[in-house]
N, C-alpha and C positions, 0 to 999 in steps of 0.2 A: 257321261256325268262326271264332273270333276271331283265331287265329294266322295270320299272313300272311307272304308274301315281299314284299320291297321293290317289285318290279315289279308284283305283284298289287295292292298298296296304291296305287301310282301310277295304275294303270288305274281303280281304283274312285274315285279322286279326279279322274279325267279329266285327269290331268297328262300322260299319254302315251297313244298309241294302241296297239292290239294289234299292228299291223304294226311300229311302232317298237320295241316291246318284243321281238318275235320277232327282229328284226334285231340288237338288242343282245345277246340271249341267244346267237345264232349266233356273233357276234363273240367273246363271252366264252368260249364252248366251244372255239373255234379257238385261243385264246390260253392259257387255263388248262388246260394238259395235266396229267393225273394223273401220278403218279410214274413208272409204267411207260412211259407214252407219252413223257414227257419224256426219260427215260433212253434210250429207243429213238431219239428224234430226235437225241440227242447221240452216237449210235453206240456206246453202252455195253452194250446188251442186244439180244436178238432177240425175234421173236414167240414162238418156242419157249420162251425164258426167261420171258416174261410168263405164258404158259400154265402153266408149271411152278410159278411163284410163286402164281398164283391157285388152282391145285389144292391146294397146300400150305396156303394160308390157310384152306381149308375145315375143316381139322382142327386148326389151331394158331393161337392168338390172337397174331398178330404183324403189324405194319404192313409194307407192301410193301418198303420199303427195308431194314428189319431182316431180313425173310425173305430178301432178296437176299444179305445178309451171311451169314446162317445157311447158305444153300445154296451159298455160295462163288461167286455170280454176280457180285457187285460187291465192291470193297474199300471200307473205311470212307471213304477219301479220295474215291472216286468217288461214294459215296452223298451226301456233303456237297456235292459239285459239283452234283448234281442238285437237292438241296434249295435251294441258293443260287440256281440258275437259276429254279426255281419261284417263289421269293420275289421275285426281281427283276422277273419278267415278269407277276406276278399282276394281273389286271384285274377290278376290282369292277364290279357291274352298273351302278352310277351312272355310273362313268367310261365304260362301254361305251355307255350311253344318250346321253351327251354326244358321243361319237365318231361315232355314227351320226346325230347331229343330231335325236334324238327328244326331247331336253329341253335347255334352255339351261343352260350351266354356272353362270350367276348364280343360277338357281333351285334347283340341286341341294342345296346345304347346307340351305336352308329346308325342303325336302321330307324330307330325311333326318332332321332334328331332329323334325319332326312324326311321322314313321314310328316313330322310337325311342320317343317319348312314347306313341303309340298301342299299341305292342307291349310296353311295359315290364311290364304286369301278367302277361304270359304268357311272358316270357323265362325259360328254364330250360335251362342247359347241363349242370349237374351232376346225377347220378343220386342221388336222396335218397328212401329208403323210410322211412315213419314208424317211429320207433324202437320203438314198442310192438309192432310186428309181429315174431313169432318168427323168428330166423335172418335178420334184415334184411340182413346182409352177403352172404348167398347170393343173395337176391332182387335186391339192388343189382347184383351181378355178372351176374345173368340179364338185367336190363335193359340193362346196359352191353354185353354180348355181342350182344344183339339189335340194338342200334344199329350195332355194328361189322360184323356180318355183312350187314346190309342195305346198308351203305356199301361194304364191300369186295367182297362176293360179287355183289350185285345192282346195285351202282353207282346206288342210289336217292338222289336229292336230297331231303332232308327236314329239318325242324326238330324237335328233341326237345320233347315235351310234358312237363309236370310229372307225375311219378309220383303216383298217387292211389289210394285205396281205392274200390271200387265194389261194387254189388250186382247190376247188370244190364248186359250188353254189348248194344249195338245189333246188329241183323242185318246181314249183309254177303254179298257174292257167294260167298266161300269162307271157311269157318271150320273149322280143324283143331285137334286137341288131342293132347297126349302126356302120359302119366303120368310123374311124377318121384318115385321112391321112395327116401327117404333119411331125414334127421333129421325131416322132415315129409312127410306124404302130400299131394301137390300135383299139379295139372294145369297144364301150359303150354298156352296157347291163342293161336293166331295167326288174325287176322281181316283179310281183304283184299278190296278192291273189284276189279272186273273189270280195270281198267286196270293196277293194281298186280300182279294175278295174271299178266297177260300179260308184264309186265316181268320178273317172277320167272322165268317160263317161258323167256323169251329168254336170260336169263343161265344158268339151269341146263342147258337143252338146247343152249346155245351156237349158237343159230339167230337170224338177224336178223329173221325173220318167223314168227310162230306163229299167224297168223290162220286158217290152215286145219287147225290141230291140233284133234282132238276134245277136248271138255271134260275127259274123264278124264285125258288127258295133261297138261293145264294144271293140274289139281288135284294130280296126282302130283308136279309140279314144286314146288308149294307145300309138299307134305309132305316133299319132299327138302330144301327149305330148312329146315323144322322139324327134320329129322334133323341137319343141320349145326349149327343153333343149339343144340339140346339136347345134342348130342355135346360141344360146347364148354362148355356149362354143367356137364355131368358132370365134364369134365376140370378145370375151374376149381374145382368143389366139392372135388375131391381136394386141390388146393393150399390150400384154406381149412380142411382138416381134416375134411371131410364125405365120406361115401360115398353117392353118388347113382346109382341105376340108372334107365334109361329104357326105355320100352316102345315098340312101333311106333306111329306116328301114326295117328289115326283122323279121319274126317270127322265133323263135328258138325252135326246137322240141327236140333236143338232150340235154343231160345234159351239163351244161356250166363248162368248166375247163380251168385253165391257162395252156398254152402249156409249154412243156419242154424248158427251157431257157428263158421263158417269165415271166411276173409278173402280178398277179391279185390283184387289189386293191378294196376292198369292202367298201362302205359307206352306212350302213344300216339306215333306218328310223323306229324307234320303234313306233308303233301305238297301241291303246288300243284294237282294234278289226281287226285282219287281219295281213298281213305280206307284207312288201315291202323292196326290196333291189336294190341298184344301184351299178354298178361296172365299172371299166375301166380295160380292159385286154390288157396289153402292149405286143405285140407279137414280136416286133423287135424295138430296140432303136438305 
């Protein structure tokens, strides 16, 4: 996979050791608190508040701070205080590597420039569906909500891949699909590797360890995430002027292909360890 994280790139270049990178990541995670954790550390919210916000985010597309405002947990002034604290204390992985002495500060800028040049062809932060695809605004919203739910609900660290059309999806550990009936007949498909499956299960089941859970439970967690994503897609479709109905998710056992005369749109999420892809297959527009 050509898309990489900076730490992964440095390891491939033998500029840092795995041990040094792990130390830097641990330091970064201890410093870069998510909004809810930062607000809790400032004494502004409780664990129960965080749980309440997370549950609300499953059915409504709002950032954590905005949801706190909507639920009356924080004032706007308090939200700004948390955001300012996050910004002032943010630690980038390169800075963390220097702090744990995994890399020399004098070498950091050179490696960073080389990394940016290496990754320039694959950089894609905006969601862009080819304009010839019918109802492209709906599918752009679908991709955007997929990214948001993986970030907010699952807390998955990833880089967005460029949206593209496809004819064939690669096999994976778990593949599930759900029909979207509206202005077009379509299927939403979610494909995840075992490591990502387990991370989804830990978030959905709210359990720190799912290693002893049967496979059926882990797959059900992936399908629950699909329910959350597609429920949000249906709600967003209404805001865009479309009426979309969703059906229960199903396990896909055969290879996923775009039908003749249809269009498959892939929006990959690049993760450091594992593989996850989401797609919309438009069967009839």
